[in-house]
Every structure is written in structure tokens, then in C-alpha cells.
Gaussian input, Z-matrix of N, CA and C with variables (Angstrom, degrees):
# hf/3-21g

backbone

0 1
 N
 C     1     B1
 C     2     B2     1     A1
 N     3     B3     2     A2     1     D1
 C     4     B4     3     A3     2     D2
 C     5     B5     4     A4     3     D3
 N     6     B6     5     A5     4     D4
 C     7     B7     6     A6     5     D5
 C     8     B8     7     A7     6     D6
 N     9     B9     8     A8     7     D7
 C    10    B10     9     A9     8     D8
 C    11    B11    10    A10     9     D9
 N    12    B12    11    A11    10    D10
 C    13    B13    12    A12    11    D11
 C    14    B14    13    A13    12    D12
 N    15    B15    14    A14    13    D13
 C    16    B16    15    A15    14    D14
 C    17    B17    16    A16    15    D15
 N    18    B18    17    A17    16    D16
 C    19    B19    18    A18    17    D17
 C    20    B20    19    A19    18    D18
 N    21    B21    20    A20    19    D19
 C    22    B22    21    A21    20    D20
 C    23    B23    22    A22    21    D21
 N    24    B24    23    A23    22    D22
 C    25    B25    24    A24    23    D23
 C    26    B26    25    A25    24    D24
 N    27    B27    26    A26    25    D25
 C    28    B28    27    A27    26    D26
 C    29    B29    28    A28    27    D27
 N    30    B30    29    A29    28    D28
 C    31    B31    30    A30    29    D29
 C    32    B32    31    A31    30    D30
 N    33    B33    32    A32    31    D31
 C    34    B34    33    A33    32    D32
 C    35    B35    34    A34    33    D33
 N    36    B36    35    A35    34    D34
 C    37    B37    36    A36    35    D35
 C    38    B38    37    A37    36    D36
 N    39    B39    38    A38    37    D37
 C    40    B40    39    A39    38    D38
 C    41    B41    40    A40    39    D39
 N    42    B42    41    A41    40    D40
 C    43    B43    42    A42    41    D41
 C    44    B44    43    A43    42    D42
 N    45    B45    44    A44    43    D43
 C    46    B46    45    A45    44    D44
 C    47    B47    46    A46    45    D45
 N    48    B48    47    A47    46    D46
 C    49    B49    48    A48    47    D47
 C    50    B50    49    A49    48    D48
 N    51    B51    50    A50    49    D49
 C    52    B52    51    A51    50    D50
 C    53    B53    52    A52    51    D51
 N    54    B54    53    A53    52    D52
 C    55    B55    54    A54    53    D53
 C    56    B56    55    A55    54    D54
 N    57    B57    56    A56    55    D55
 C    58    B58    57    A57    56    D56
 C    59    B59    58    A58    57    D57
 N    60    B60    59    A59    58    D58
 C    61    B61    60    A60    59    D59
 C    62    B62    61    A61    60    D60
 N    63    B63    62    A62    61    D61
 C    64    B64    63    A63    62    D62
 C    65    B65    64    A64    63    D63
 N    66    B66    65    A65    64    D64
 C    67    B67    66    A66    65    D65
 C    68    B68    67    A67    66    D66
 N    69    B69    68    A68    67    D67
 C    70    B70    69    A69    68    D68
 C    71    B71    70    A70    69    D69
 N    72    B72    71    A71    70    D70
 C    73    B73    72    A72    71    D71
 C    74    B74    73    A73    72    D72
 N    75    B75    74    A74    73    D73
 C    76    B76    75    A75    74    D74
 C    77    B77    76    A76    75    D75
 N    78    B78    77    A77    76    D76
 C    79    B79    78    A78    77    D77
 C    80    B80    79    A79    78    D78
 N    81    B81    80    A80    79    D79
 C    82    B82    81    A81    80    D80
 C    83    B83    82    A82    81    D81
 N    84    B84    83    A83    82    D82
 C    85    B85    84    A84    83    D83
 C    86    B86    85    A85    84    D84
 N    87    B87    86    A86    85    D85
 C    88    B88    87    A87    86    D86
 C    89    B89    88    A88    87    D87
 N    90    B90    89    A89    88    D88
 C    91    B91    90    A90    89    D89
 C    92    B92    91    A91    90    D90
 N    93    B93    92    A92    91    D91
 C    94    B94    93    A93    92    D92
 C    95    B95    94    A94    93    D93
 N    96    B96    95    A95    94    D94
 C    97    B97    96    A96    95    D95
 C    98    B98    97    A97    96    D96
 N    99    B99    98    A98    97    D97
 C   100   B100    99    A99    98    D98
 C   101   B101   100   A100    99    D99
 N   102   B102   101   A101   100   D100
 C   103   B103   102   A102   101   D101
 C   104   B104   103   A103   102   D102
 N   105   B105   104   A104   103   D103
 C   106   B106   105   A105   104   D104
 C   107   B107   106   A106   105   D105
 N   108   B108   107   A107   106   D106
 C   109   B109   108   A108   107   D107
 C   110   B110   109   A109   108   D108
 N   111   B111   110   A110   109   D109
 C   112   B112   111   A111   110   D110
 C   113   B113   112   A112   111   D111
 N   114   B114   113   A113   112   D112
 C   115   B115   114   A114   113   D113
 C   116   B116   115   A115   114   D114
 N   117   B117   116   A116   115   D115
 C   118   B118   117   A117   116   D116
 C   119   B119   118   A118   117   D117
 N   120   B120   119   A119   118   D118
 C   121   B121   120   A120   119   D119
 C   122   B122   121   A121   120   D120
 N   123   B123   122   A122   121   D121
 C   124   B124   123   A123   122   D122
 C   125   B125   124   A124   123   D123
 N   126   B126   125   A125   124   D124
 C   127   B127   126   A126   125   D125
 C   128   B128   127   A127   126   D126
 N   129   B129   128   A128   127   D127
 C   130   B130   129   A129   128   D128
 C   131   B131   130   A130   129   D129
 N   132   B132   131   A131   130   D130
 C   133   B133   132   A132   131   D131
 C   134   B134   133   A133   132   D132
 N   135   B135   134   A134   133   D133
 C   136   B136   135   A135   134   D134
 C   137   B137   136   A136   135   D135
 N   138   B138   137   A137   136   D136
 C   139   B139   138   A138   137   D137
 C   140   B140   139   A139   138   D138
 N   141   B141   140   A140   139   D139
 C   142   B142   141   A141   140   D140
 C   143   B143   142   A142   141   D141
 N   144   B144   143   A143   142   D142
 C   145   B145   144   A144   143   D143
 C   146   B146   145   A145   144   D144
 N   147   B147   146   A146   145   D145
 C   148   B148   147   A147   146   D146
 C   149   B149   148   A148   147   D147
 N   150   B150   149   A149   148   D148
 C   151   B151   150   A150   149   D149
 C   152   B152   151   A151   150   D150
 N   153   B153   152   A152   151   D151
 C   154   B154   153   A153   152   D152
 C   155   B155   154   A154   153   D153
 N   156   B156   155   A155   154   D154
 C   157   B157   156   A156   155   D155
 C   158   B158   157   A157   156   D156
 N   159   B159   158   A158   157   D157
 C   160   B160   159   A159   158   D158
 C   161   B161   160   A160   159   D159
 N   162   B162   161   A161   160   D160
 C   163   B163   162   A162   161   D161
 C   164   B164   163   A163   162   D162
 N   165   B165   164   A164   163   D163
 C   166   B166   165   A165   164   D164
 C   167   B167   166   A166   165   D165
 N   168   B168   167   A167   166   D166
 C   169   B169   168   A168   167   D167
 C   170   B170   169   A169   168   D168
 N   171   B171   170   A170   169   D169
 C   172   B172   171   A171   170   D170
 C   173   B173   172   A172   171   D171
 N   174   B174   173   A173   172   D172
 C   175   B175   174   A174   173   D173
 C   176   B176   175   A175   174   D174
 N   177   B177   176   A176   175   D175
 C   178   B178   177   A177   176   D176
 C   179   B179   178   A178   177   D177
 N   180   B180   179   A179   178   D178
 C   181   B181   180   A180   179   D179
 C   182   B182   181   A181   180   D180
 N   183   B183   182   A182   181   D181
 C   184   B184   183   A183   182   D182
 C   185   B185   184   A184   183   D183
 N   186   B186   185   A185   184   D184
 C   187   B187   186   A186   185   D185
 C   188   B188   187   A187   186   D186
 N   189   B189   188   A188   187   D187
 C   190   B190   189   A189   188   D188
 C   191   B191   190   A190   189   D189
 N   192   B192   191   A191   190   D190
 C   193   B193   192   A192   191   D191
 C   194   B194   193   A193   192   D192
 N   195   B195   194   A194   193   D193
 C   196   B196   195   A195   194   D194
 C   197   B197   196   A196   195   D195
 N   198   B198   197   A197   196   D196
 C   199   B199   198   A198   197   D197
 C   200   B200   199   A199   198   D198
 N   201   B201   200   A200   199   D199
 C   202   B202   201   A201   200   D200
 C   203   B203   202   A202   201   D201
 N   204   B204   203   A203   202   D202
 C   205   B205   204   A204   203   D203
 C   206   B206   205   A205   204   D204
 N   207   B207   206   A206   205   D205
 C   208   B208   207   A207   206   D206
 C   209   B209   208   A208   207   D207
 N   210   B210   209   A209   208   D208
 C   211   B211   210   A210   209   D209
 C   212   B212   211   A211   210   D210
 N   213   B213   212   A212   211   D211
 C   214   B214   213   A213   212   D212
 C   215   B215   214   A214   213   D213
 N   216   B216   215   A215   214   D214
 C   217   B217   216   A216   215   D215
 C   218   B218   217   A217   216   D216
 N   219   B219   218   A218   217   D217
 C   220   B220   219   A219   218   D218
 C   221   B221   220   A220   219   D219
 N   222   B222   221   A221   220   D220
 C   223   B223   222   A222   221   D221
 C   224   B224   223   A223   222   D222
 N   225   B225   224   A224   223   D223
 C   226   B226   225   A225   224   D224
 C   227   B227   226   A226   225   D225
 N   228   B228   227   A227   226   D226
 C   229   B229   228   A228   227   D227
 C   230   B230   229   A229   228   D228
 N   231   B231   230   A230   229   D229
 C   232   B232   231   A231   230   D230
 C   233   B233   232   A232   231   D231
 N   234   B234   233   A233   232   D232
 C   235   B235   234   A234   233   D233
 C   236   B236   235   A235   234   D234
 N   237   B237   236   A236   235   D235
 C   238   B238   237   A237   236   D236
 C   239   B239   238   A238   237   D237
 N   240   B240   239   A239   238   D238
 C   241   B241   240   A240   239   D239
 C   242   B242   241   A241   240   D240
 N   243   B243   242   A242   241   D241
 C   244   B244   243   A243   242   D242
 C   245   B245   244   A244   243   D243
 N   246   B246   245   A245   244   D244
 C   247   B247   246   A246   245   D245
 C   248   B248   247   A247   246   D246
 N   249   B249   248   A248   247   D247
 C   250   B250   249   A249   248   D248
 C   251   B251   250   A250   249   D249
 N   252   B252   251   A251   250   D250
 C   253   B253   252   A252   251   D251
 C   254   B254   253   A253   252   D252
 N   255   B255   254   A254   253   D253
 C   256   B256   255   A255   254   D254
 C   257   B257   256   A256   255   D255
 N   258   B258   257   A257   256   D256
 C   259   B259   258   A258   257   D257
 C   260   B260   259   A259   258   D258
 N   261   B261   260   A260   259   D259
 C   262   B262   261   A261   260   D260
 C   263   B263   262   A262   261   D261
 N   264   B264   263   A263   262   D262
 C   265   B265   264   A264   263   D263
 C   266   B266   265   A265   264   D264

   B1=1.4486
   B2=1.5238
   B3=1.3226
   B4=1.5050
   B5=1.4994
   B6=1.3213
   B7=1.4280
   B8=1.5209
   B9=1.3393
   B10=1.4700
   B11=1.5296
   B12=1.2620
   B13=1.4363
   B14=1.4694
   B15=1.3171
   B16=1.4256
   B17=1.4979
   B18=1.3554
   B19=1.4463
   B20=1.5015
   B21=1.3048
   B22=1.4674
   B23=1.5237
   B24=1.3723
   B25=1.4279
   B26=1.5722
   B27=1.3386
   B28=1.4568
   B29=1.5740
   B30=1.2499
   B31=1.5039
   B32=1.5042
   B33=1.3053
   B34=1.4667
   B35=1.5479
   B36=1.2864
   B37=1.4898
   B38=1.5571
   B39=1.3144
   B40=1.4679
   B41=1.5054
   B42=1.3159
   B43=1.3967
   B44=1.5778
   B45=1.3235
   B46=1.4635
   B47=1.5068
   B48=1.3077
   B49=1.4300
   B50=1.5451
   B51=1.2926
   B52=1.4559
   B53=1.5530
   B54=1.3008
   B55=1.4482
   B56=1.5272
   B57=1.3253
   B58=1.4291
   B59=1.5199
   B60=1.3284
   B61=1.4474
   B62=1.5141
   B63=1.3234
   B64=1.4140
   B65=1.5664
   B66=1.2994
   B67=1.4730
   B68=1.5421
   B69=1.3008
   B70=1.5044
   B71=1.4856
   B72=1.3218
   B73=1.4162
   B74=1.4954
   B75=1.3516
   B76=1.4198
   B77=1.5201
   B78=1.2720
   B79=1.4281
   B80=1.4637
   B81=1.3684
   B82=1.4455
   B83=1.5763
   B84=1.3192
   B85=1.4967
   B86=1.5528
   B87=1.3029
   B88=1.4666
   B89=1.5602
   B90=1.2906
   B91=1.4589
   B92=1.5039
   B93=1.3058
   B94=1.4527
   B95=1.5389
   B96=1.3103
   B97=1.5305
   B98=1.4803
   B99=1.3688
   B100=1.4080
   B101=1.4629
   B102=1.3423
   B103=1.4689
   B104=1.5093
   B105=1.3671
   B106=1.4495
   B107=1.5081
   B108=1.3479
   B109=1.4618
   B110=1.5330
   B111=1.3236
   B112=1.4412
   B113=1.5557
   B114=1.3307
   B115=1.4708
   B116=1.4989
   B117=1.2910
   B118=1.4944
   B119=1.5300
   B120=1.3423
   B121=1.4807
   B122=1.5244
   B123=1.2947
   B124=1.5117
   B125=1.5002
   B126=1.3591
   B127=1.4244
   B128=1.5386
   B129=1.3361
   B130=1.4756
   B131=1.5605
   B132=1.2874
   B133=1.4512
   B134=1.5484
   B135=1.3547
   B136=1.4709
   B137=1.5307
   B138=1.3469
   B139=1.4485
   B140=1.4903
   B141=1.3154
   B142=1.4599
   B143=1.5449
   B144=1.3570
   B145=1.4560
   B146=1.5357
   B147=1.3306
   B148=1.4618
   B149=1.4948
   B150=1.3855
   B151=1.4175
   B152=1.5390
   B153=1.3243
   B154=1.4663
   B155=1.5084
   B156=1.3182
   B157=1.4847
   B158=1.5767
   B159=1.2882
   B160=1.4337
   B161=1.5402
   B162=1.3580
   B163=1.4387
   B164=1.5012
   B165=1.3082
   B166=1.4850
   B167=1.5405
   B168=1.3525
   B169=1.4120
   B170=1.5417
   B171=1.2882
   B172=1.4901
   B173=1.5070
   B174=1.3113
   B175=1.4386
   B176=1.5474
   B177=1.3164
   B178=1.4521
   B179=1.5104
   B180=1.3913
   B181=1.4440
   B182=1.5088
   B183=1.3069
   B184=1.4578
   B185=1.4784
   B186=1.3424
   B187=1.4499
   B188=1.5218
   B189=1.3481
   B190=1.4582
   B191=1.5347
   B192=1.2876
   B193=1.4955
   B194=1.5389
   B195=1.3309
   B196=1.4371
   B197=1.5256
   B198=1.3239
   B199=1.4970
   B200=1.5017
   B201=1.3653
   B202=1.4501
   B203=1.4971
   B204=1.3221
   B205=1.4732
   B206=1.6234
   B207=1.3009
   B208=1.4821
   B209=1.4777
   B210=1.2714
   B211=1.4996
   B212=1.4951
   B213=1.3286
   B214=1.4456
   B215=1.5705
   B216=1.2953
   B217=1.4501
   B218=1.5145
   B219=1.2854
   B220=1.4677
   B221=1.5430
   B222=1.3269
   B223=1.5217
   B224=1.5385
   B225=1.3447
   B226=1.4724
   B227=1.5506
   B228=1.2923
   B229=1.4512
   B230=1.4935
   B231=1.3161
   B232=1.4432
   B233=1.5100
   B234=1.3236
   B235=1.4382
   B236=1.5811
   B237=1.3063
   B238=1.4674
   B239=1.5178
   B240=1.2972
   B241=1.4341
   B242=1.5349
   B243=1.3473
   B244=1.4688
   B245=1.5115
   B246=1.3867
   B247=1.4522
   B248=1.5021
   B249=1.3090
   B250=1.4855
   B251=1.5238
   B252=1.3523
   B253=1.4523
   B254=1.5343
   B255=1.2897
   B256=1.5267
   B257=1.4872
   B258=1.3535
   B259=1.4397
   B260=1.5411
   B261=1.3224
   B262=1.4665
   B263=1.5080
   B264=1.3416
   B265=1.4497
   B266=1.4434
   A1=107.46
   A2=116.67
   A3=123.73
   A4=108.41
   A5=116.82
   A6=123.30
   A7=112.42
   A8=114.32
   A9=118.65
   A10=108.29
   A11=120.83
   A12=125.75
   A13=111.81
   A14=117.29
   A15=126.46
   A16=110.22
   A17=119.43
   A18=120.06
   A19=109.15
   A20=114.62
   A21=121.42
   A22=114.54
   A23=114.46
   A24=118.69
   A25=108.88
   A26=114.64
   A27=118.30
   A28=107.39
   A29=115.83
   A30=121.30
   A31=108.96
   A32=115.49
   A33=121.54
   A34=108.76
   A35=115.79
   A36=122.55
   A37=106.68
   A38=116.07
   A39=121.31
   A40=107.75
   A41=118.38
   A42=121.74
   A43=104.85
   A44=116.92
   A45=119.56
   A46=111.01
   A47=120.04
   A48=125.04
   A49=110.93
   A50=117.66
   A51=123.57
   A52=108.94
   A53=115.53
   A54=116.54
   A55=111.32
   A56=116.94
   A57=122.07
   A58=108.16
   A59=118.00
   A60=123.18
   A61=111.76
   A62=121.92
   A63=125.48
   A64=107.55
   A65=115.00
   A66=120.56
   A67=108.38
   A68=114.27
   A69=118.50
   A70=109.62
   A71=116.99
   A72=121.83
   A73=110.18
   A74=117.12
   A75=121.42
   A76=113.49
   A77=119.39
   A78=124.28
   A79=112.02
   A80=116.48
   A81=123.41
   A82=110.27
   A83=115.09
   A84=117.05
   A85=109.23
   A86=115.50
   A87=120.09
   A88=109.69
   A89=116.49
   A90=121.40
   A91=114.91
   A92=114.52
   A93=121.49
   A94=112.56
   A95=114.80
   A96=117.50
   A97=112.15
   A98=119.81
   A99=124.32
   A100=114.99
   A101=119.83
   A102=123.46
   A103=110.97
   A104=115.31
   A105=121.10
   A106=114.43
   A107=116.16
   A108=120.47
   A109=112.19
   A110=114.04
   A111=120.69
   A112=106.82
   A113=113.99
   A114=115.86
   A115=107.15
   A116=115.06
   A117=123.52
   A118=107.48
   A119=116.28
   A120=121.26
   A121=114.64
   A122=117.26
   A123=119.12
   A124=111.15
   A125=118.89
   A126=122.35
   A127=115.17
   A128=114.35
   A129=120.17
   A130=107.79
   A131=121.71
   A132=122.70
   A133=115.63
   A134=115.38
   A135=118.18
   A136=112.57
   A137=112.96
   A138=121.18
   A139=108.31
   A140=117.93
   A141=122.87
   A142=107.08
   A143=113.84
   A144=119.10
   A145=109.28
   A146=114.56
   A147=119.71
   A148=110.59
   A149=118.53
   A150=121.69
   A151=111.87
   A152=116.40
   A153=120.29
   A154=111.77
   A155=114.92
   A156=123.01
   A157=112.36
   A158=115.87
   A159=118.85
   A160=108.80
   A161=119.02
   A162=122.30
   A163=112.36
   A164=119.74
   A165=119.24
   A166=110.08
   A167=113.13
   A168=123.66
   A169=108.03
   A170=117.72
   A171=121.96
   A172=108.09
   A173=116.08
   A174=121.48
   A175=108.17
   A176=115.24
   A177=123.95
   A178=111.38
   A179=115.42
   A180=120.77
   A181=111.98
   A182=117.38
   A183=123.01
   A184=113.59
   A185=117.51
   A186=122.06
   A187=118.75
   A188=112.36
   A189=117.81
   A190=111.64
   A191=115.16
   A192=116.89
   A193=108.33
   A194=113.79
   A195=121.40
   A196=107.80
   A197=116.03
   A198=122.74
   A199=105.64
   A200=115.22
   A201=121.59
   A202=107.00
   A203=115.87
   A204=119.47
   A205=108.52
   A206=111.64
   A207=118.83
   A208=115.34
   A209=119.00
   A210=121.28
   A211=110.43
   A212=113.55
   A213=119.28
   A214=110.45
   A215=115.53
   A216=122.04
   A217=111.73
   A218=117.56
   A219=117.91
   A220=111.41
   A221=114.95
   A222=117.47
   A223=112.77
   A224=114.43
   A225=117.77
   A226=110.55
   A227=116.56
   A228=120.61
   A229=112.44
   A230=118.96
   A231=122.61
   A232=112.07
   A233=118.16
   A234=121.18
   A235=113.36
   A236=112.86
   A237=118.05
   A238=111.15
   A239=118.70
   A240=123.45
   A241=110.17
   A242=117.31
   A243=120.62
   A244=112.68
   A245=116.12
   A246=120.51
   A247=113.23
   A248=116.16
   A249=118.47
   A250=112.52
   A251=118.23
   A252=119.35
   A253=113.53
   A254=121.12
   A255=118.18
   A256=112.04
   A257=119.84
   A258=120.94
   A259=109.28
   A260=116.86
   A261=121.71
   A262=110.34
   A263=120.06
   A264=120.18
   A265=109.37
   D1=132.74
   D2=175.46
   D3=-92.42
   D4=120.78
   D5=179.86
   D6=-92.44
   D7=-45.33
   D8=-176.66
   D9=-136.41
   D10=138.29
   D11=177.63
   D12=-145.81
   D13=155.77
   D14=179.25
   D15=-137.04
   D16=131.99
   D17=173.95
   D18=-73.94
   D19=125.07
   D20=179.31
   D21=-100.57
   D22=-32.90
   D23=-172.79
   D24=-159.57
   D25=131.75
   D26=172.90
   D27=-111.37
   D28=136.73
   D29=-179.21
   D30=-118.84
   D31=133.06
   D32=-179.81
   D33=-130.06
   D34=155.48
   D35=-179.03
   D36=-121.51
   D37=131.41
   D38=177.34
   D39=-121.40
   D40=133.56
   D41=175.13
   D42=-113.40
   D43=108.52
   D44=-176.00
   D45=-73.17
   D46=147.05
   D47=-177.87
   D48=-80.20
   D49=71.66
   D50=177.51
   D51=-83.72
   D52=149.02
   D53=175.51
   D54=-73.50
   D55=162.25
   D56=-177.57
   D57=-59.25
   D58=132.71
   D59=178.10
   D60=80.36
   D61=0.50
   D62=-179.77
   D63=-97.43
   D64=143.29
   D65=179.65
   D66=-131.41
   D67=154.24
   D68=171.77
   D69=-65.09
   D70=136.62
   D71=176.87
   D72=-89.94
   D73=83.73
   D74=-177.35
   D75=-65.87
   D76=-30.07
   D77=175.19
   D78=-60.16
   D79=-48.61
   D80=-179.96
   D81=-66.35
   D82=-39.16
   D83=179.69
   D84=-65.37
   D85=-38.09
   D86=-178.93
   D87=-67.63
   D88=-44.11
   D89=176.49
   D90=-59.02
   D91=-41.65
   D92=-176.90
   D93=-79.97
   D94=-27.26
   D95=-173.76
   D96=-133.55
   D97=33.27
   D98=-172.56
   D99=-57.31
   D100=-28.62
   D101=177.85
   D102=-57.49
   D103=-40.84
   D104=-176.06
   D105=-95.13
   D106=3.87
   D107=-171.67
   D108=-122.65
   D109=152.18
   D110=164.70
   D111=-124.90
   D112=126.47
   D113=-178.41
   D114=-146.23
   D115=112.39
   D116=178.09
   D117=-134.93
   D118=79.60
   D119=-173.33
   D120=-57.12
   D121=-23.73
   D122=177.97
   D123=-72.72
   D124=-19.48
   D125=179.25
   D126=-106.37
   D127=-31.71
   D128=-175.45
   D129=-153.52
   D130=130.59
   D131=-172.33
   D132=-72.57
   D133=-11.78
   D134=-174.73
   D135=-102.75
   D136=151.89
   D137=171.63
   D138=-89.31
   D139=127.50
   D140=-178.31
   D141=-100.87
   D142=118.07
   D143=-175.32
   D144=-116.72
   D145=124.25
   D146=177.73
   D147=-114.51
   D148=99.22
   D149=-178.98
   D150=-59.55
   D151=146.03
   D152=172.75
   D153=-60.50
   D154=145.45
   D155=175.38
   D156=52.88
   D157=38.59
   D158=178.21
   D159=-144.59
   D160=138.78
   D161=-178.37
   D162=-76.04
   D163=-9.94
   D164=-170.12
   D165=-92.73
   D166=166.85
   D167=175.82
   D168=-130.25
   D169=137.04
   D170=178.94
   D171=-114.63
   D172=129.05
   D173=179.54
   D174=-112.62
   D175=111.15
   D176=-172.05
   D177=-103.15
   D178=137.05
   D179=177.56
   D180=-121.25
   D181=155.24
   D182=-179.62
   D183=-51.18
   D184=-34.13
   D185=179.53
   D186=-64.65
   D187=-13.20
   D188=-176.47
   D189=100.91
   D190=-10.11
   D191=179.55
   D192=-80.40
   D193=138.57
   D194=-177.20
   D195=-132.62
   D196=131.44
   D197=174.71
   D198=-102.04
   D199=128.39
   D200=176.87
   D201=-112.75
   D202=123.32
   D203=-174.25
   D204=-142.49
   D205=166.34
   D206=178.86
   D207=98.44
   D208=-12.42
   D209=-179.22
   D210=-74.79
   D211=148.66
   D212=174.88
   D213=-103.08
   D214=-7.29
   D215=173.91
   D216=-150.18
   D217=164.87
   D218=-176.41
   D219=-65.72
   D220=-29.66
   D221=175.00
   D222=-54.82
   D223=-40.91
   D224=178.99
   D225=-62.79
   D226=-43.96
   D227=177.97
   D228=-61.63
   D229=-44.76
   D230=179.33
   D231=-65.62
   D232=-39.90
   D233=177.09
   D234=-62.30
   D235=-46.01
   D236=177.01
   D237=-59.72
   D238=-43.84
   D239=-178.91
   D240=-62.92
   D241=-45.68
   D242=178.16
   D243=-55.00
   D244=-36.48
   D245=178.25
   D246=-69.97
   D247=-34.39
   D248=-177.53
   D249=-82.45
   D250=-38.39
   D251=-171.74
   D252=-50.75
   D253=-42.27
   D254=178.21
   D255=-59.80
   D256=-27.01
   D257=-177.43
   D258=-77.39
   D259=-30.82
   D260=-176.83
   D261=-80.19
   D262=-36.88
   D263=-176.73
   D264=-61.27

């Protein structure tokens, strides 16, 4: 029986509506927003994006799949996604 619990982390998955044969340009995202990003494709295939003033982390992949993590509530997840979406479009 669980008596006490605390939400530590919410994880969401976003599949961006890319056209067939289209990929996210992670290199361009890194060049434009390198201060907020970590991207070492030889170690890990995803670009890790940490928006300013947000507790969440977004992990972006060439396929258009994005993992949103680090939020303690759904509002954190939505706020982080709103910051990233203009970069992806």
C-alpha cells in the first residue's frame, strides 16, 4: 500500500508532423541554439534542448520524435513544447 507519493518527473512523447522523407535538421538547430543544446551525435543520436526558465528537457531526434521530460505537471510539459515548436516548424 502506498501511503505518500510525490510526482518527480512527467515524460511525454511528441511526433511532429513532418512530411514523408523529411527529417529534423538537428545540426541547424544546434548551430542556431547551441547555448541551450547539447548535441554529440557520435555519443547519442538526439539533440538535448534545455529551454531557458523551464524545468523540462526536450530530446529531439531526426525522425521528428521528441521526448519531453523533467516536468512536475502537464503545464511544464506544454510550456516547454510551446518554446520548441517554433524552432521545429
